[in-house]
N, C-alpha and C positions, 0 to 999 in steps of 0.2 A: 310907059306901061309897067316897067319894073317898079317895085316897092320893096324898101327895107324898113321894118318897124321894130323899134327897140322898146321893150318893156322891162323895167327894173325896179327892185326894191330900193335902191340907193336914191338919194336926193339927186335932182337935176343939177348939173353944174351951173355956175353963173352964165348969163346969156351969151357973152362972147365965146366962151369955151364950149357951150352947147352948140351954137351955130357953127363953130369951126369943126366939131365932131361930125355933125349932120352933113357939112359940105365934104368932109373927107370920106364918109360912108358913101355918099352920092357918087363922087368921082371914082372910088374903088369899085362900086357896083357896075358902073358903066363900063369901066375897063374889063372887069371880069366877064361881063356878058356881051362885050362888043357892040353895045348899043349906045345911041347918043345920050349924053347926060340930060339933054332937054326933055327926055321922057321920064327920067327917075324921080320918084317921090320918096322923101324920108319922113319918118314919124318918130316921135319920142314920148314916152310916158315914164315919168319917174315916180318915186315914192309909193310904189304899188304894194299893197300887202301881198307877199309872196312867201312860199316855203320851198325848200328843195332838200331832199334827203332828210326830211323831218326837222329841219331848222330854219331859222329866220335870218341866217347869215346872208350877206349880199348875194343876190342871185339876178340872172338876166335871161330873158326869153327874146329871141329875135325871129322875125318872120322875114323871109325873102321870097318874093313872088315875081314871076315874069311870064309872058307870053312866049311860048317856045320851050324847047327842051334844054335843060341845064346839064344834064348827064353827071355821072359819077365823078368824072375828073374835075369838072368845074365845081361841083358842090364840095369836093374834098378841099380844094384850093380856097374857095370862099370861106369854108368853115375855119380854116387856119387864119386867113386874113382878118375876118370879122371878130374872132374870139381875141386875136392879139389887140385889134383896135379898141374893143370894149374893155379889155383888162387895162390898157394904157389910159383911156379917157375916163373910165368909171371906177376902176379898181376892183371889178368883179373878176374873180378868178375863172380861167377857162373851164375848169372842172365844175363850175356852177353856172355854165351857160349852155342853154339848148338853142338850136337853130332849126327851124321848120322851113324847108325848101318846098316850094309848090310851083309847079308849071300850070299855067291856065291856058285853056283854049281861047283863041282869039274872040270868039263869039261870046265868051263869058267875061270880058274885060271891056268895060265902056269908057269912052272919053269923048269929049267934045260933041256930044249929041248922037254918037254913033258907037260902034264897037270895032275891035281889031280883026274880026272874023268875017 
């Protein structure tokens, strides 16, 4: 049920590095949320035309969605973790990365022909 989606203006790393980054993000999200990694989905879109602060310098937007409450303490910790990981893997500065956290109601998240609500 949790999802972490990374959209960035920089080119995607080569396949082995991209897969390693996605696996790292998946494991980290499972740990932060205390949910099994078997439910975590990752997504990546590179080379997107984007601006931030009026420039086309490297930029990143991350969506983190989950059923259940994340709360301020969890989102603060996740913001630090995922900004660090994106800066390491993609070279996008933390101050050019936005993260949107969204709690979903179980009935609004479908999987396997049913919902979590």
